[in-house]
N, C-alpha and C positions, 0 to 999 in steps of 0.2 A: 686608425687615427688615435693619437694620444690625447686624452682629455685633460682639462685643467685639474689641479689638485682638488680633492674633495674633503668635506667634513661631514660627519654623520653624528647627529645627536640622538641618543636613545634614552627615553625616560621609562623607568620601571615603576608602574603604578601598582602598589600592593599594600594590603593590610591583612592581618590574620583574621580569621573568622570569629566574630564576637556578635552573638545574637542571643538575647535573654528574654524571650517572650513571657516567661513565668513571673517577671517583675514588671511593675507599672512603668518604671524607668530604671536605666542602668548606666552608671557613669562611663564605663569603658566603651559603650556604644558611641560615645562622643568622639572617639578617635576617628570614626568614619565621618561623622557630621562635620568635624573641623576641617578635614581635608577636602570634602565636597565644597565647602564654602571658600576655602583659602587656596586650593590647588585646582581641582577639576573644573569647577564652574569658571574661575578666572582663565584657565587654559582655553576653554571653549569660547569665552568672551574675546580673548586675544585672536584665536583662529578666525572668528567671525569678522573682527575688525580688519585683519590683514587681508582676508579674502575680498571684502567689500572695497578695499583700497587698492587691490591688485598687487599686493606685495607678496612675492613667492616665498613659501616656506616649506621645509621638509624635515621630518623627524620620524624616528621609530618610537612606538609606544607599546609597552608591555602591559597587559591587564591580567593580573593573577586570577586564577579561578575563584579563590576565596573572595576577592574584591568584587568580581562579576556577580557572584551569588548575593552579596550584600546589597550592591547597587540595584539589583533587580527585585529585591524582596519588598513586597507591599507593606509589611509591618515596619521595616526600617525606614521606608519612604515616609510613612505616616509619622514616625517618631522624628524624622529629620525635619519635617514641616513644623512639628510641635517645638522642636529645639530652636528653629529659626524664630518662631513666635516669642519664645522666651528670651532669645537674644535681642530681639527688637524691643521688648518690654524693658530689659535691662539697659539698653542704650538710651531709651527715653528717661529712665530713672537717672542715668548718669548725666544726661543733658541738664536735668533739673538740678542735680547735686553740684555740678561744676559751674552752672550759671554762665557768667561772662568771663570766666578765667581765660586769659589770653593764651596760655600754653596748652591747656588740657581740654577746654570746651570744643575746639575744632576737631580734636581726636574723637571725642564722643560723637560728634556729628559724622565723622568718617565711618565709625563702626555702625551707626544707625543706617547710613546709606548702604554700606556693604551688605548688611543682613537683609535689609528691605529689598535690595536688588537681587540678592541670592534667592529670596523667596519668590519673587516675581518670575525670575528666569526658570527656576526649577519647576514651578507649578504651571506657568503659562507658556513660556517659550519651549521648554523641553518636555512638558507633559509628564514630569517625574521620571523621564527615561533618558538619562545622560549617556547611557551606552549607545543608544541609537544616534545621538549627536556625534559621538566620536566615530561611529561607523560611517556617517555621512562624509566626514573629512577623509576617511580612508578610501571610500569609493571615489572621491574627487582627486585622489592621488597625492594629498598633502602629507598624510601620515601612513606608515606601515605598521600594521597591528601584529604583535607577537604574543606568544604565551610563555608560561613558566610552569614549574612543577606544581602539581595540584594544590598542595598546601605549603608551598615554598620550603620544602624540606631541604636541608643541606645534604645533597646527594652523595658526596664522598663517604659519609659515615655509613652508607648502606651499599657500598660498592660490591660487597661480597654477598648481597642478597638481591640477585637480579630481578626477582619478582617485585620488590619495592620500587626499583627504578622504573620498570615497565608500568606499574600501577600509577606512579606519579606522572609519568609522561602521557600515558593513554587517557587517563581521567582528565588531564588538562586539555588535551586536544579535543576530546568530546565536548567539554564545557565551552571551549573557544568556538568550535563549529556550531554549537547550539545557539550562541549569541550572535555570531558574525556570519554564519552561513558558509564558511569555507575553512579549510585547514590552514594553519599558520606555516609560513616558510622558515621562520626563525624561532629559536627557543632561548629564553633568558635563563641562565643558570642561577638559581638562588644563591645570593652572596658571591656570585661568580665562582662558585665551587666546582672545579673541574678535576677529574681524575682520569688516568689512562684506562681505556675500556668504555668510557661513556659515549664516545662518538658512534660506535656501531649500534648502540641502543637508540640513539637519536635518529640515525639514518634509517633504521628499521621502520620508523614511523614517518619517513619522508621529510624529515627536518633537514633543511639545506645548510643552515649556519647557526652559529652561536657566538658568544663573546667571552674571551678569557682575559685574565690579568696580564699586565706587562711582565710581571715576575714569572708567571707560569709559562708564558710564551718564550721568554728569553732563556729559560732553563730547558726548553724543549730540544728535541733531537730530530734532525739536525738543527743547529742554530738558525732561526729565521733569517733569510738572506737580506731582507729589507727592514729588519728590526720590526718596530710596531707600525710602520707605514704601509703595510700590506697584510691582508689576511693570509693565513697559511691553509693548506689543504692537508687534512689528516689522512692517514692510510685508509680509513674507512670511507673517505669521500665527503666528509663534513668540513665546510669552510669555518675556520676559527678566526674571527676578527679580534684585534688586540687593543685593549684599552690604552689610551694615551696618558702617560704619567703626568705630563705638564698640564694638560687640560683638566685632569682630575684634581691636582693639587690646587689649582687656581680657584676652583669652585667648592671643593669638598672639605678642604682643611679647616678645622675649627679654629686654628690659631693663626694661620697664614692666608687662608682663603678669603675671597671677597666678603662672605657673610660676617666675618669678624670685624669689618670696618666700623669705627666708632659711631658713624652717623646712622647706621641701620637700626631697625627696631630690635630691641632686646626680647628674645623669645621667652626667657625664663622669669622676667619680672612681670607679674600679672596681678590685677586687683583681687583675684581670688585668694591671694595670700596677704593682701594689704588691708582690705576693708573689713568692716564688722560682719561676723558670720550670719547674724540675723538678717542683715540687709541682703546678703548674697544667697541665703538658703533656698529661695524659690528657683534659683537658676543653676544649682549645682547637682542636680539629679541624686540627691540623697546623701552626698558626702559633705563633711564639714568644711574641708578645704580642697581646692582643686583649681585647675586652669579654667578661666571663663572665656579667654580669647581677647579680653580687653587689656591691652598692654600699652602703656603710655610713655615708656622710657626707651632711650637709645642705648645701644651697646656701651658706648662711652669708653670703656676700657676695663681693666681688672680692678674695679672699685665698686663699692656699694653705693657710692654717691653718683647716681646716674643723672644724666641730663635729660630733660624732656625731649621726646621724639618729635622731630620736625619732618613731616612727610615730604615737603617740597625738596628739601636738601637731600633726603634719602633717594628720592626719585632721580634727581640730577646725578647722584653718585652711581646709581644703577646703570644709567645710560653711559656714563664715563667708563664704568667697568666693562660693559658690553663691548665698547669700542676697543678697549685695551685687550680684552679676551680675543676678539677677532684679529687684531693686529698681531698678537703673539702667535696665533695659529698660522697666520700668513708667513711669519718669519720661519716657523717650523717647516711649512710646506715648501718655501723657497729653498731652504737648505736641503730638504729631502729630494726635491726635483732635480737638484744639481747632479746627484749621482744615481737617481732612478731614471735611466734613459728610456726604458722600454715600457714603463707603466706609470700612471699617475699615483702619487701618494694619497692615502686616505687617513684622516685623523678621526679616530673613533672616540666619542665622548659620552660614556654611559653614566647615568645618575639615577638615584631614586627620585621619582616624580615629586614626592611629598617635600623634598628639599625646597622646591620652588613655590613660594607663596605661603606655605605652612611654616616650616622651620626658618626659611629665609623669606621674610615677608615681601621683600622687593624683588624676589626671584622672577616672577612673571614679567615685571617691567624690564628686567635684565634680558629675558628671552626675546621680548618684543623688540627691544632696541637692537639686539644681536641680529634678528632676522631682517630688520630694516637696513642695517648697515651692510649685511652680507648681500642684499639684493642690488646694491649699487655696483655697477660694472666699472672696473678700473683695470690697470695693467697687471695687477696682482690679484685678479679675481679668484675666489675660491668657491667651488660649487657646493651647494647643499644637496646631499643625496640620502636615499635610504640604502640600507645594506643590500637589499635585493637588487636595486638598480646598479650598484657598484659591481656585484657579481655578474650581472647580465653583460656588462661591458668588459669585464676582466675575468675570463674563465680560466686562464692559465695562471695558477698560483703556485708559489714555492711550497714544497712538501715539508711538513714538520709535524711532530706529535708533541703538544704542550705537556708540561709537567703538572703534577698535582699542585693546586693552589686555590686561594680564595682572595677576596678583596678585604678581608677582615684584618684586624691588627695582627701583625706577625706573618700574614700571608698564607697561613695554612688553616688548621682546624682548632687551634688552642682555645678560641673563645667559646666553642661548643663543647669542649672537653675540660672545662675548668672545674676546680673543686666545688664550685657552687652549683654546677649544673650537670656534672657527668652522670649523676644518678638517673637522669632521664633516659639515657640510651639503652640501659639494660632492659627497661620496661618497653620502650618502643620496638626494640629489636625482637624481644620475646613475643610481643603481640604480632609482629610481622610474620615470624616463623609459625605461630599458631594459626594466623589467617591463611597462610599457604597450606597448612595441614588441613584446614576446613575445606578448602577448594578441592583437595584430593578426596576427602571423605564424602563430600556432598557436591559432586561435579555437575549435576543436572537438575537442581531443585527448581520448583515453580511455586507459585502461590505464597502462602504465609512464610514458609521456610526460606524461600528466595528473598523475601522482604527482610527477614532477620539477618541473613547473610550479607545482604547489601548494606544494612546498617552497621554491621560489624566492620565491613571494609571502610565505611565512612569514618568510624571512630578511630581505626588504626591510622588512617591518613591524617586526621585532625591532630592526633597526638604528636605527629612528626614535624609540626611547624617549627622552623628554625627560629622564629620570633620569640617563642617562649623561652628557649635556652638563653638567648641574648638578654632578655629581661631579667632572668634569674641571675645572670652574671653581673649585670649593671646594678642590680638592686632596685631598679625602677619598676614599679608594679610587679615585683617579684612574687608576692603572695597571690595575686590574681593569676599570673602565669603558671604558678605551681598548681593552682586549683584547676585551671584549664586542662593541663596535662593529666592530672590525677583523675579528673572526671572522665575524660575519653578512655583512659586505660581501664578504669573501673567499668565503664559501659561495655567495653569490648570483652573484658574478662567475664562479666556477668552473662553476656550472650554466649560466650564460649562454654561456660558451665551449663547453661540451659540446653544448648545443642548436645553436649556430651551426656546430659541426663535425660535427653529426649523429653524435655518439658518446654512449655511456652507460656510466657507472661504477656499475653496479647495487649492488655491495657498499657503496660509499661513500655513495650516496644512502640506502640502507637504514639504515646507521649514523647518518646525520644525522637521518633521520626519528625514530629512537629517542631521540636526544639532545634535539632540538628538537621535541618532540611536541605543542606547543601548537596550538590551533585544529584539532581533528580534522575539522571540517566545512569546512575551507578550500576555496574555489573560486577558482582563480587569476584567473577572469574578472572578479572585483571590480575589477581594475585596467584593465578594458577601457574605451576611450573611449566615453562615452555619446553617442548621436546626439541 
């Protein structure tokens, strides 16, 4: 039986590993705190509301291993609560400062309620464990959980070092299974970075599917028979779903996408850059200027003369955009169904989760309105599915091998091989080669030496995060990104030299293990050459 056309939303929840216990507070840890407040808790709030009202919803969610580590870390949970207390205090100060200002006082009230509610939900509803809450909706069948590379490395850059690919995949699967109790069926490619030869690596770990870019798929061999409206089956037996270009542009484009609409909240205009530094100092974690999260202005347009943000107007626009988005997907599905006689088309819509609520403040309202509209049955109904559900119903797929590609600017790897960041790769690749060497020299260590080798593996993986190279290229937090890379490379090299000299600095290793406590189940042998 041929089913109705399908649409699959996939959200990639990821942040690079930032944890600095040696400092009383650390500004970049706020990256995590901001998205918990603006994306992850609001998503759970939306799920809860839709479930209670009987509104069906389906989506895929990727949780990167680095994010899982931070969300489950007691220190960062403590610091998140302290951050919320500081935000609530700042909101109260703002309420007093703005008084009865008709335009801005309601926004101070909005932020006060937002942070107060986040604190209550995080502490009391979720017991500081939002991973468990997402797992609940997975077990109920609303969301399908996926994983991604251990430290979100851009895998094509290491295609000639199979041990790196294996280590990134295997470490990720172990982290996923540790949190969710089962292996993932799907694997998100960091930056949607695909290369020929990756599919056999993923299949070796029983991964069933992944997602590739439209460009990579349409340059594949042979040309996908159904374009982007059906996954393809690679020769290795991995299903490759294809990102839909139209759905991507509508939401993702900074100039033409929905978030650029003049009525939405402007992300970049923040009181952290407008108000007196003395007033803000207690709320900026030690930096003189930075984002506070209190943003009172609308996008307006390409002008510095911004209009005050009007929450009601922005909410109404988010609903309108959700209906427009669904209508456009139905038009696509109708056209595709006309010539796809033997199988239903699927429109795959993958995005970074942090786009919704954090970068695009109204994004969660958009998603809720989309799910509500999609639940209404009509003559042009389009089903919400997870990618595994679609595969279970459509096992016969056209064969094709996608071409090397990514979703970055230019479609290939230039943003990670720019003059501002290409220096990174000679260090990470050398570290990977040396890590492989260590596994050959010390194949069956136990006790302290095994601990040292495990920490060496962690440091190599941490140095490979694709986020740092992106920040170096953009110039945003470039100094911090450079320090993160250099620190991990230094740590690894120091361990390598210790092992080569048969010396041990036990106190230093113990301190490093406490700071970089990611991947507690690390086994350094994941870097071993496979026979």
